[in-house]
N, C-alpha and C positions, 0 to 999 in steps of 0.2 A: 514601532521598531524601524530602525534604519533599513533602507533597501538598496542593494547593490546588484546590478544586472550585468551578466557576461554576454557580449555581442561579438560577432565575427562571421566570416564566411564559413562554409562547411569544411569540416575535417582539419581544423587548426588546433584542436585539443581543448575545446571549451568544456566538454563534459569531464575530461580527465582533470582539468583544473578545478571544476566544481567539486568532484569527488575528493580531491586532495584538501581543499579548503574546509570541507565538511568532515574530513578525517574518516570517511566511510565510503564504500562503493555503493552510491545511491543511484547514479545514472548509468545506463547501459553504454559501454564504450566498445567500439569496433572500428577497425581500420577501413571503413567505407564511409563515404559522405552521406549525410541525410539521416543518420540514426535518430537524432533528436528532432522532433517535429513540434512538440507541444512545450509549454513552459513548465519547468521543473523547479521547485523551491526547496530550500533547506535553511536551517538556522546555523550560522557559524558562531561558535563560542570562543571568545578570546579573553585575555586578562583585562582588556579595556572595555569589554562589554560584548553585546551580541548584535548581529545584524542578519537580515534576511538576504540570502543569496539566490539569485534566479538564473538558471541555465536556459538558453534559448536555442531555437533552431538556426541553422546556417542561413545567412542572408545571401541573396544573389546566387542561389543554388542552381537555377536554370531548370529545375524539375517542375512537375505539375503542382507541387505543394507550395511553390515560392510565394504566391500571393497570400495564402492562408498563414504561412509562417511569418511574413512581414507584418500582417495585421496583429499577430500575437506579440511580436517584438514591440510594435507601436504601443500596445496596451501596457506592456511591462515597463516601458520607459516613461510613461505618463507621470508616475510618482517616484521614479528612481532618483536617488540622491548622488550616486556615483555609477559610472559605467566602466567596466573592464573591457577594453577593445583588444581582443585576442588575435594575434597574428602568428603564423608559423615562423619562428626565428631561424629555421634552417632552410627555408625555401625562398625563392625569389617572390617579391610582391606581385600579386596578380591584379588584373583589372577589377576583380571583385573586392579586393582589399581597399582599393582607392574608392570604389563605390560606397563601401561601408563607411569609410572615413568621411566622405562628403555627407552621407546620411546623418552621421552623428554630429557633424558641425551644425547641420540645420536644427537638430534637436536642442542644442545649447546646454547640454548637461556636462558636468565635470567628467572628464575622460582620463583614464589611466591606460597607457599603452602597454600591453603585456606581451612580451615575446615568449612564446611557448616552445617546448621541445629543445631548449638550450641545455643539453645534458652535460656539456663540458665547458669550463671557462674560456677555452680557446675559441669556442664558437661565437663568443661575444664580439670578436674582431669583425664579424661579418654583419653586424646589426646596423651599420651606417645608413643604408637605404631607408630604414624605418623612420628616420628623422624627417624624410620627405612627406610622411603622412600628416605632419603638422601638429602632433600632440606631445612634443618634447621628448625627454629621455625615456626610452623603452625600459621596462623592468624585465631582465632575463629570468626566466623560470624554467623548471623542469618538473613536471608532475611525476614522472617516473622515478626521479632521484630526490624529489622534495627540495629542489634548489630554489632559492629566491622567494620562498613563501613568506618568511618573516618580513623581508623588505616590502613585499606586496601588501601585507596586512598593515604595516606601518603607513604606507602611502594611502591606503584606503581610509584609515582613521584620521589622517591629516586633512583629507578632503570632506569627510562627513561633518555635517553641521553639529555644533555642540548642543546637547539637549540635557534637560534635567534628568537625573538618574531615575529610572522607573522603580518605584518602591512597592507597587502592588504585585503580589505573587501571581504568576501565570496560572490560569485556570487549567486544570488537567483536562486533556482532551481524550475522547474515545475514538480510536482508530478503526475506520470501516474500510475494509478491502473489498473493492467491487470486482468480482471475478465472473468468468463465464466463457463460453465458446466464442470464436470470432463472429462479429456481426450480431451478437445477441442484443445489442442496444446499450452497452455499458457507458460509452462516451456520451450518447444522447441523454441518458439518465443523469449523468453528472452535469452536463450543460443545463438541463432543465432545472435541476436543483439550484444551481448557481445563478440562473437567469441570464446567462451569457454563454457565448460559444468559447469556452475556455480550452477545450480540446477539439482537435479536428475530427469531424464526423464524415464518413464516406461509406457508400455501399460496398466498397472494395474491402475484403477481409484483410486484417493485418495492418490497418491504418495506424492504430496506437502501437508504438514499438517500445515503450518503456512504461514503468509504473509512475504515475503522476500524482503527487501529494498536493492537496488543496485544503486550506483551513476554511471551516464553515461554522457559523453559530446558529443554533436552533433552540428556542425556549430557554435561553441563557446558558445552554450547554455548548461547550466547544467540541467540535468534531474535526478529525483529519480524514478527509475522503481520499482514498487511493484508487485511482483508475488504473487498471492493469491491462496488459496485452492479452488478447484472446488466446486461450490455450488450445492448440491443435493436438491431434493425436501424434502427428509427426511434423516437427518444425522443418520448414523448407530451406532455411539457410542459417548461418551463424548468428545473425542479428535476431532472428526469431527465437533461436535456442536460448540466447542470452536473455531476451525479453521474457520468455516463459520461466526461466530460472528466477528472474526478478519478481515475477508474478507469484510464484510459490513462496518466495521469501517474504513478500508482502502479506501472505497468509500468516506466516510465522509471527510477524510483527503486529498483526491486527488484534483488536479486542473482539470484533464481530466481523464475520464474513457475509457480505451481501452477494448471494449467488443469483446472478441475473439469468433468467430463463426466457427464451423466446418460445411462446406457446405453440408456434408452428414448426419448431425444430427442437424436439425433446428426445433424449435417448440416454445411452450409457454414459455419455460425456458428462452430463449433469450429475449422475450418480457418483461417478469417479471424483469429480471436483468436490462434491459435498463430503465424500469420505476422506479426501485429502485434508479438508479443513477440520473435520471432526476428529480424525486421528491426531491432529496437532492440538487438540483440546480447545478448538475455537467454536463458539456458537455460530449457527448458520441461519440466516434469514433468506427465504426464497422470495425473490422479487420477480414477479411475472410481468414482463414488459409488453408493450405494443397491444395493450388490452383495448385500445380504441379501435383496433382493426377487427375485433370480435363483435359480431352483431348481438344485440340483446337476446334475440331468440335462440342464438347458438351458444350463449354463455354457459347455461347449465350443462350442456353436452360437453363443452370444452373443459369445464372444471372436472367433470367425471373422467374425461380422457387423461387429463393431467394427473389426477389421483392414481389412475391405473399405471401410467408410465413412471410415476415417481412414488410408487407404492412403498418402497423401502425408506422413503423420506417423509412418510405421512405424519410423523411425529413433529416435524419441523414447522414453525409458523411461516405463513406466506402472505405477501401483499400483492394485490393486483393493481398495476399502475400503468401510466402512459406518459412518456416524455412530451408528447404533443399536447395533450389536454391537461397535464400536471395532476391527473387523478391520483389521490392517495400518497403524494410525495411526502406530506407531513407525517403520515402513518409509518413510513419507513423509519424515521428517527425515533418515534415513540416506541416502536417495537425493538429497535436497536438498543435503546436505553434499558428497556425491560430485560432483554437478553443479557446485556452486560451486567446488570445488577444481579440477575439470576445466577450468572456464572461466578459471582463473588459470594454466593451463599455459603455460610459456615454454620454447621449444625453443632450445637453444644454436645460435649461428650456424653453427659448424663441422658439427654434426650435421645441421642443416637442409640445408646445401649438399651434404653427402654423399647425402642422400635426393634432392635435386634431380638430381644426377648419375645416380642410379639411374632416376628417373622419366623423364628425357629420353632415356635409352638404350633405353627400352622402347617408344617411340612415334615415329611419323613427325612431325617438327616442322613446324609451319605454315611456308609460304614464300610470297613474293610476287614473281613474275617471276624466279624462280630464286634469290632471296635468302631464306635460311632464318631463322626466328626463333631467336635465341640468348638463353639466360638467363645473364647474366654472374655474378650471385650473388643470394642471397636473405637476408633477415633478418626478425626478428620484433620490431618496436618496441613493441607494445602487447599487453596481455591484457584480458580481460573486455570485449569478446570478443577472442580471439587474432587478431591481425592480421599477415598475412604480406606483405612487400613484395618483389617480384621486379624486379630491375633488368635490363632487356633492351635489345637493340640497336634494336628498332623496336616500341614498344608497340602501334602500329596493326596489327601482324601477328598479335596475339593473337586467336584465334577463340573463339567461345563453346564450341565442342566441346573445344578445348584447355583452356580455363579449367575446364570441367566435369570434364575428366580430372584436372587438378590437385586440384580439390576432392575428388574421389573418393579420390585417393591420400592426401591429407592426412587425410581422415576415417578411412581404413582403417589406413594405416601409422603415423600419429602418434596414433591412438586418439581422435580428436576428432569422431567421427561423431555423438555425442549432443548436441553443443553447437554454437551458431552460430560461425562464424569468417569473416574477411574476407580477400580477396585484392586487392592493389594492384599494378599494373604501371607501372613508371616507366622513362623513357629514361635512358641513361647520364649525361646532363647534368643530371638532376633530383635528384642525390644530395643 
């Protein structure tokens, strides 16, 4: 697939441009420099084809992450076919803009100069100094008002090399959202899986400030790994608040949620995050990280302690792993595939109703003033999560105890204990 990379100094509107071209709010945008630190990818669909668009951190930022950010931009540009050099079209050029221009000249890639934040045609009169950067005519754009995007896309396609149209259908990917509290080891886990430092890792909480999508293949299966910002109880600023919202949205879009757990820091936060995912109908795999720091003699005791602290999640599968030693990294993907397939379980109506007959014969049915609850029949209209609809004579007769009984039986007898599923009760006239 063609690859196009957005480059520029901090706070020139790179992420806003990225979102506009993708036609969705994928990257966190805030009016402060340095929000984007890691590479962020997305596929742009156009009438002429598709290309991979990469958003990068601001170069020559002057902050402590500058070297790490430049290393990642270097890596992104290695196989880039076109570079979008973003500059603020309403501000005077800075020394950082000239530094970026010289940096791109050394790279020798085809460059399109993009003037951002040009909300009104009259602002184009002030773009003259941009010619001094040495990349020809700037393309004026406005992400806020969607100006200049068609012209920009046309310019991109003019510079992309001609390739034979890809006829093979794209393999469907399983989206895995990596979530957890700050400093639980999410980014280290992703880097260990990829075998490279794709995202910045630091002992400082809050280093990851946006959800990062990365494609990965394992055993012939395509995965999309989404590294998310650590979710605090109370965000400390607007950027963190936006990042947390994006993390929760990553859960909504995921097929399976990998809840990363630091065995030395376990508490209510993990229970809350697991419930957030399960309430969204997402299977959850507990990934216990930093297991290399646990002595072999202490491992049984640590496992018991984790079971106690995560007692409400005892039904969820778990993998004990280490980013340092790469222990059990492959098992994460095998378990994720298994949970994904389990979440797609569909029970035939005839089989489901045979089980209903067995379940109701083993329990005293609820009744109200001598009138017993009757299940007329059941069906499963949806998967992911599996949803079971029970048509009954009186839905108001269904007690919490009876509903829990059915949940236990479905979990055990239908083998769905490890994934979330939903029960719906309807009256006979609600078919």
